[in-house]
C-alpha positions as CSV (number, residue, x, y, z in Angstrom):
1,X,137.1,31.7,70.2
2,X,134.6,31.0,73.1
3,X,133.1,34.4,72.9
4,X,132.7,34.2,69.1
5,X,131.0,30.8,69.6
6,X,128.6,32.1,72.1
7,X,127.7,35.1,69.9
8,X,127.2,32.9,66.9
9,X,125.0,30.4,68.8
10,X,122.9,33.3,70.3
11,X,122.3,34.6,66.8
12,X,121.3,31.2,65.6
13,X,118.9,30.8,68.5
14,X,117.2,34.1,67.7
15,X,116.8,32.9,64.1
16,X,114.6,30.1,65.4
17,X,111.8,32.6,66.0
18,X,111.3,33.1,62.3
19,X,108.5,31.0,60.8
20,X,110.3,30.7,57.5
21,X,112.7,27.8,56.8
22,X,116.1,29.0,57.9
23,X,119.5,28.1,56.5
24,X,121.5,26.6,59.4
25,X,124.3,28.9,60.5
26,X,127.8,27.7,61.4
27,X,128.2,27.6,65.2
28,X,131.9,28.3,65.2
29,X,134.2,30.9,63.6
30,X,136.1,28.5,61.5
31,X,136.0,26.8,58.1
32,X,134.3,23.7,56.8
33,X,137.3,21.9,55.4
34,X,137.5,19.0,53.0
35,X,140.5,16.7,52.9
36,X,141.8,14.2,50.5
37,X,140.4,10.8,51.4
38,X,143.9,9.3,51.1
39,X,145.2,11.7,53.7
40,X,142.3,10.8,56.0
41,X,143.0,7.1,55.5
42,X,146.6,7.6,56.5
43,X,145.6,9.7,59.4
44,X,143.2,7.1,60.9
45,X,146.1,4.7,61.3
46,X,147.6,7.1,63.7
47,X,144.6,6.8,66.0
48,X,143.3,10.3,65.6
49,X,139.5,10.0,66.5
50,X,138.7,13.3,64.8
51,X,139.8,11.9,61.4
52,X,138.3,8.5,61.7
53,X,135.3,7.5,59.6
54,X,132.4,5.5,60.9
55,X,130.7,5.7,64.3
56,X,133.7,6.1,66.6
57,X,134.1,4.0,69.8
58,X,131.1,2.2,71.2
59,X,129.5,3.0,74.6
60,X,131.6,0.4,76.5
61,X,134.9,2.2,77.0
62,X,138.2,1.5,78.8
63,X,137.3,3.3,82.1
64,X,134.4,4.7,84.2
65,X,134.4,7.9,82.3
66,X,133.6,6.1,79.1
67,X,131.4,3.2,80.3
68,X,128.0,3.8,82.1
69,X,126.9,0.2,82.6
70,X,125.7,-0.1,86.2
71,X,127.4,-2.5,88.5
72,X,125.6,-5.8,89.4
73,X,123.5,-5.7,92.6
74,X,125.7,-8.3,94.2
75,X,128.6,-5.9,94.7
76,X,129.3,-5.6,98.4
77,X,127.0,-8.4,99.4
78,X,127.7,-11.9,100.8
79,X,125.8,-13.8,98.1
80,X,126.2,-14.3,94.3
81,X,124.1,-12.4,91.8
82,X,122.1,-15.5,91.1
83,X,120.4,-15.1,94.5
84,X,118.8,-11.9,93.5
85,X,115.4,-11.7,92.0
86,X,114.6,-9.9,88.7
87,X,114.9,-6.1,88.7
88,X,111.8,-4.1,89.6
89,X,111.6,-2.8,86.0
90,X,110.4,-6.2,84.9
91,X,107.2,-5.5,86.9
92,X,106.9,-1.8,86.3
93,X,109.0,-0.1,83.7
94,X,109.1,3.1,85.7
95,X,111.0,1.4,88.5
96,X,114.8,0.7,88.7
97,X,116.3,-1.7,86.3
98,X,117.1,-2.0,82.5
99,X,114.3,-1.3,80.0
100,X,114.6,-1.7,76.2
101,X,112.6,1.2,74.8
102,X,113.1,0.7,71.1
103,X,111.9,-2.8,70.6
104,X,112.4,-3.3,66.8
105,X,115.4,-5.6,67.2
106,X,118.0,-7.1,69.6
107,X,120.5,-5.1,71.6
108,X,124.0,-6.5,72.0
109,X,124.9,-5.4,75.5
110,X,128.5,-6.6,75.2
111,X,129.1,-4.4,72.2
112,X,126.6,-1.6,72.7
113,X,124.7,-2.0,69.4
114,X,121.2,-2.6,68.2
115,X,120.1,-4.4,65.0
116,X,116.9,-3.1,63.5
117,X,114.9,-3.6,60.3
118,X,116.2,-2.0,57.1
119,X,113.6,-0.5,54.8
120,X,113.7,0.2,51.1
121,X,111.7,3.1,49.6
122,X,112.1,5.3,46.6
123,X,112.1,8.9,45.5
124,X,109.5,9.9,42.9
125,X,112.3,9.6,40.3
126,X,112.8,6.0,41.3
127,X,116.1,6.4,43.2
128,X,116.5,3.9,46.1
129,X,116.1,5.2,49.7
130,X,117.3,2.9,52.4
131,X,116.1,3.9,55.8
132,X,115.2,2.8,59.4
133,X,112.3,3.6,61.7
134,X,112.7,4.6,65.4
135,X,109.9,6.9,66.5
136,X,106.3,7.8,65.6
137,X,103.6,10.2,66.8
138,X,100.9,7.6,67.0
139,X,100.8,5.5,70.2
140,X,99.0,2.6,68.6
141,X,101.4,2.4,65.7
142,X,104.3,2.6,68.2
143,X,103.0,-0.3,70.2
144,X,102.3,-2.3,67.0
145,X,105.8,-1.9,65.5
146,X,107.9,-1.6,68.7
147,X,108.8,2.0,68.0
148,X,109.2,4.8,70.5
149,X,106.0,6.9,70.9
150,X,106.5,10.7,70.9
151,X,103.4,12.9,71.1
152,X,105.6,15.9,70.4
153,X,106.4,14.7,66.9
154,X,102.9,15.8,65.9
155,X,104.2,19.4,66.0
156,X,107.1,18.9,63.6
157,X,105.3,18.7,60.3
158,X,107.0,21.9,59.1
159,X,110.3,20.1,59.4
160,X,109.3,16.8,57.9
161,X,109.5,15.4,54.4
162,X,106.4,14.0,52.9
163,X,105.8,10.5,51.4
164,X,103.0,8.3,50.3
165,X,102.5,4.5,50.5
166,X,102.4,2.8,47.0
167,X,100.4,-0.3,46.1
168,X,103.1,-2.5,47.6
169,X,103.1,-0.7,50.9
170,X,106.5,0.9,50.2
171,X,107.2,4.6,50.8
172,X,107.6,6.9,47.9
173,X,109.3,10.1,49.1
174,X,108.5,13.5,47.5
175,X,111.9,15.0,48.3
176,X,115.1,14.7,50.3
177,X,118.5,13.3,49.4
178,X,121.7,12.5,51.3
179,X,125.3,12.5,50.0
180,X,127.3,10.0,52.0
181,X,130.6,10.6,50.1
182,X,132.1,13.5,52.1
183,X,135.0,12.6,54.3
184,X,134.4,13.4,58.0
185,X,137.2,15.3,59.7
186,X,137.6,17.7,62.6
187,X,140.5,19.9,63.5
188,X,140.3,20.1,67.3
189,X,141.3,23.2,69.3
190,X,144.3,23.2,71.6
191,X,144.9,20.6,74.3
192,X,142.5,21.1,77.2
193,X,140.2,23.3,75.1
194,X,139.5,21.1,72.1
195,X,136.0,22.5,71.7
196,X,135.3,24.5,69.7
197,X,137.2,22.9,66.9
198,X,139.1,25.0,64.3
199,X,137.4,23.3,61.4
200,X,134.9,20.5,60.7
201,X,133.4,18.5,57.9
202,X,130.4,16.1,58.4
203,X,130.6,12.7,56.8
204,X,127.1,12.9,55.3
205,X,125.3,15.9,53.9
206,X,121.6,16.2,53.1
207,X,120.1,18.5,50.5
208,X,117.9,21.5,51.6
209,X,114.8,19.2,51.6
210,X,116.3,16.5,53.8
211,X,115.0,15.8,57.3
212,X,114.8,12.4,59.0
213,X,111.2,13.1,59.9
214,X,108.6,11.9,57.4
215,X,104.8,12.6,57.3
216,X,102.9,9.8,55.5
217,X,100.2,11.8,53.6
218,X,98.0,8.8,52.6
219,X,98.3,7.1,56.0
220,X,96.6,9.6,58.3
221,X,99.4,12.1,58.2
222,X,101.3,10.1,60.9
223,X,104.9,11.4,61.4
224,X,107.8,8.9,61.6
225,X,111.4,9.2,62.4
226,X,112.9,7.6,59.3
227,X,116.6,8.5,58.9
228,X,118.2,7.6,55.6
229,X,121.2,5.2,56.0
230,X,122.0,4.8,52.3
231,X,120.8,6.6,49.2
232,X,120.8,6.0,45.4
233,X,122.7,2.6,45.7
234,X,121.7,-0.9,45.0
235,X,121.8,-3.8,47.4
236,X,125.1,-5.1,46.1
237,X,126.7,-1.7,46.8
238,X,125.9,-1.8,50.5
239,X,126.2,-5.5,51.4
240,X,128.3,-5.4,54.5
241,X,126.6,-8.0,56.8
242,X,129.8,-8.6,58.8
243,X,131.1,-5.0,59.1
244,X,133.9,-3.3,57.2
245,X,131.3,-0.8,55.9
246,X,132.1,1.6,53.1
247,X,131.2,4.9,54.7
248,X,131.2,6.7,51.4
249,X,127.9,4.9,50.8
250,X,126.5,4.3,54.2
251,X,125.6,6.4,57.4
252,X,128.6,6.7,59.8
253,X,126.7,5.2,62.7
254,X,126.1,1.9,60.8
255,X,128.4,-1.0,61.9
256,X,126.9,-3.6,59.6
257,X,124.2,-3.6,56.9
258,X,122.5,-6.6,55.3
259,X,120.2,-5.8,52.3
260,X,119.5,-9.5,51.9
261,X,118.0,-10.1,55.4
262,X,117.1,-6.4,55.5
263,X,118.8,-5.5,58.8
264,X,121.2,-2.8,59.9
265,X,123.3,-2.7,63.1
266,X,123.6,0.8,64.7
267,X,126.2,2.0,67.2
268,X,124.8,3.2,70.6
269,X,125.8,6.2,72.6
270,X,126.1,6.8,76.4
271,X,124.0,9.4,78.1
272,X,121.8,10.2,81.2
273,X,118.1,10.9,81.8
274,X,117.1,12.1,85.2
275,X,120.1,10.3,86.8
276,X,119.7,7.1,84.9
277,X,122.2,5.9,82.4
278,X,120.8,5.4,78.9
279,X,121.8,4.4,75.4
280,X,120.6,6.2,72.3
281,X,121.4,6.4,68.6
282,X,122.4,9.7,67.0
283,X,121.4,10.0,63.3
284,X,121.1,13.6,62.1
285,X,121.9,17.2,63.2
286,X,120.7,20.5,61.9
287,X,124.1,22.2,61.6
288,X,127.4,20.9,60.0
289,X,129.5,21.2,63.1
290,X,127.1,19.1,65.2
291,X,126.9,16.5,62.4
292,X,130.7,16.2,62.3
293,X,131.0,15.8,66.0
294,X,128.1,13.4,66.2
295,X,129.3,11.2,63.3
296,X,125.9,11.7,61.7
297,X,124.1,13.4,58.8
298,X,123.8,17.2,58.3
299,X,120.0,17.6,57.8
300,X,119.2,21.2,56.7
301,X,115.4,20.8,56.9
302,X,115.7,20.1,60.6
303,X,116.4,23.9,61.0
304,X,112.7,24.5,60.6
305,X,112.1,22.8,64.0
306,X,111.1,25.5,66.5
307,X,113.5,25.5,69.4
308,X,113.5,27.0,72.9
309,X,110.0,26.2,74.0
310,X,110.5,22.8,75.6
311,X,107.2,21.3,77.0
312,X,105.0,24.2,75.9
313,X,102.0,23.9,73.6
314,X,103.2,23.0,70.0
315,X,106.7,22.3,71.0
316,X,108.3,19.4,69.0
317,X,111.5,19.1,71.0
318,X,113.0,17.8,74.2
319,X,116.2,19.2,75.6
320,X,119.7,17.7,75.5
321,X,122.4,19.3,77.8
322,X,125.9,19.2,76.4
323,X,129.0,20.3,78.4
324,X,131.7,22.1,76.5
325,X,134.5,22.0,79.2
326,X,133.9,19.1,81.5
327,X,136.6,16.9,83.0
328,X,138.6,14.7,80.6
329,X,139.9,11.2,80.4
330,X,138.2,7.8,80.4
331,X,139.9,6.9,83.7
332,X,138.1,9.9,85.3
333,X,134.6,9.0,86.5
334,X,133.7,12.7,86.2
335,X,134.5,12.8,82.5
336,X,132.0,14.7,80.4
337,X,131.7,17.1,77.5
338,X,132.7,18.0,74.0
339,X,136.4,18.8,74.7
340,X,136.6,15.3,76.3
341,X,135.0,13.8,73.2
342,X,137.4,15.6,70.8
343,X,140.4,14.6,72.9
344,X,139.8,10.8,73.1
345,X,137.0,10.0,70.6
346,X,134.6,8.6,73.2
347,X,131.2,10.3,73.4
348,X,130.5,13.2,75.8
349,X,128.0,11.6,78.3
350,X,125.3,14.1,77.5
351,X,122.2,14.6,79.6
352,X,118.8,14.3,78.0
353,X,115.4,15.3,79.3
354,X,112.4,13.0,79.5
355,X,112.3,9.6,77.9
356,X,109.5,7.0,77.9
357,X,109.1,5.3,81.4
358,X,110.2,8.4,83.3
359,X,108.3,11.3,81.6
360,X,105.6,12.0,79.0
361,X,107.6,14.7,77.0
362,X,110.0,12.5,75.0
363,X,110.9,13.6,71.5
364,X,113.8,12.4,69.3
365,X,114.3,16.0,68.2
366,X,116.7,17.2,70.9
367,X,117.2,20.9,71.4
368,X,120.9,21.3,72.1
369,X,121.7,23.4,75.2
370,X,125.5,23.8,75.4
371,X,126.8,24.8,78.8
372,X,130.1,25.8,80.3
373,X,131.5,25.5,83.8
374,X,132.7,28.9,85.0
375,X,136.3,29.3,85.8
376,X,135.4,30.1,89.4
377,X,133.5,26.8,89.7
378,X,136.5,24.9,88.3
379,X,139.0,26.7,90.6
380,X,136.9,25.7,93.6
381,X,136.7,22.1,92.5
382,X,132.9,22.1,91.9
383,X,133.1,20.8,88.3
384,X,131.8,17.2,88.1
385,X,129.7,14.9,86.0
386,X,126.1,16.1,86.0
387,X,123.4,13.5,85.3
388,X,120.0,15.1,85.3
389,X,118.2,18.1,83.9
390,X,117.1,19.9,87.0
391,X,120.6,19.5,88.6
392,X,122.0,21.4,85.6
393,X,119.3,24.1,85.8
394,X,120.0,24.5,89.5
395,X,123.7,25.0,88.8
396,X,122.8,27.6,86.2
397,X,120.6,29.4,88.7
398,X,123.5,29.2,91.2
399,X,126.0,30.7,88.7
400,X,128.2,27.7,88.4
401,X,127.2,27.0,84.8
402,X,126.6,29.4,81.9
403,X,126.2,29.2,78.2
404,X,129.5,29.0,76.1
405,X,131.8,31.9,76.6
406,X,129.8,33.1,79.6
407,X,126.7,33.8,77.5
408,X,123.2,33.3,78.8
409,X,122.3,29.7,79.2
410,X,119.6,28.4,76.8
411,X,119.0,26.9,73.4
412,X,122.2,26.8,71.3
413,X,120.1,27.1,68.1
414,X,120.4,23.6,66.7
415,X,118.8,20.2,67.1
416,X,120.0,16.5,67.0
417,X,117.9,13.6,66.0
418,X,118.6,11.0,68.7
419,X,116.2,8.1,69.3
420,X,116.3,6.6,72.8
421,X,117.1,2.9,72.7
422,X,117.6,1.5,76.2
423,X,117.5,2.7,79.8
424,X,120.3,0.9,81.6
425,X,118.9,1.2,85.1
């Protein structure tokens, strides 16, 4: 199975060199299965995370392997935390300390969520498009609206929908729809090797013209990250201000949605950037398998994003490094990877490249680079939780890490739309 996965992903990566819009390929040799919603409902009561609808567990888990919140500075000292001054990040955001990067709404640190504005636009045919904003390729607009600035987004026009502002300042989208009715399910592999799964079904599926990235034609051609969170429904259909969301109508990462006050609360996910723990939101993926694992939307138009050229001229992407066979268990501080995720439902503690405050190359379009610890590295006890890009690249160079199934390390041929929200330290 691992060899088949590696071969398939290699073929997908090669397909990225074509300038034409590509149909995303499956990245595993299995079937996309659909299940009866009643069967899924019964299964979720058993606690199987791979059959649960919605966002899955939040970023504050039951042990150090599933909770990346840093300890207070007072640990090991003779004085209480109240004696300490503010973290250096309050003076300079590049220094140590927490920094909220997406500033469009409040973060609930106790729950690991962010509440952001909800926007209502329309397709040309009048159907409602409910969406959020997280990133933009114009620095002044980013500062004005509290969004993340990404210079790289300027180079993703071929993978963006188009829209125009109407006389009311609302967006009218030319194309792109999302069906939120599919029932998310994953059939994991055997214990200890849960990834790759035997079958998967994402909980939301976009049509061939759907991408979360939108270019506003009559507003300077600025490109926004504007994921759809509900489609072709009225306000009364999605009024869940206190939770208990109907995930047949709303994005799986939504914890609450209030079309009266026009807010939506999004689940956050643990990760690392250059050794620092971060929280981000995961909204869309360019292949069905990734969307199923990520609890997000399969967005076919994202397949047009050019992958594999991180940080070069015209590259629209930043890299995300995803372990396939890391250590498992929330009690294990070394926990990491997709098999761990499919085993307990908590997220895999991925490593991302540059984010605002530590680099200039941030993009919400993350080029997935799956990696596998070699059996020799595992046997020698070298496998651990990696936390920054160049540590991983060094381990690749040293032969401790390869691509899945022993394949050459590099782009796995798909991308994930993940907006950075907060640096925890």
